[in-house]
C-alpha positions in Angstrom: 77.2 96.1 20.7 79.3 98.5 18.7 78.5 97.4 15.1 74.9 96.3 15.3 72.2 95.4 17.9 71.7 91.9 19.2 68.4 91.7 17.3 70.1 92.6 14.0 72.9 90.1 14.7 70.3 87.4 15.5 68.5 88.2 12.2 71.7 88.0 10.2 73.0 84.8 11.8 69.6 83.1 11.3 69.5 84.2 7.7 73.1 83.1 6.9 73.1 80.0 9.0 69.5 78.7 9.4 70.6 75.6 11.4 72.4 77.7 14.0 70.6 78.1 17.3 70.8 81.6 18.7 70.7 82.3 22.4 70.1 85.9 23.5 71.4 87.0 26.9 69.8 90.3 27.9 69.1 92.6 30.9 66.2 94.2 29.0 62.8 93.1 30.4 60.7 94.6 27.7 58.2 92.4 25.9 58.7 94.2 22.5 62.5 93.6 22.5 62.0 89.9 23.5 59.3 89.5 20.8 61.6 91.1 18.2 64.4 88.7 19.2 62.0 85.7 18.7 60.8 87.1 15.4 64.4 87.4 14.1 65.6 83.9 14.9 66.0 83.3 18.6 64.1 80.0 19.3 61.3 80.1 21.8 62.0 78.1 25.0 65.7 78.0 24.3 66.5 81.3 22.8 66.3 84.1 25.4 67.7 84.2 28.9 66.8 87.3 31.0 69.7 88.3 33.3 68.6 89.8 36.6 71.2 92.0 38.2 71.0 93.4 41.7 
């Protein structure tokens, strides 16, 4: 994303609008990035969808 990362956007959205549910769509299959997304507001079980391409 040109202005900020998805993780930073998730953190800001969760901070400004705590009742908003954030869904992250990603092609990154790295545990640390997924964990950061969850730490910053994506909700476990409904917050991250891994896209598999190919």
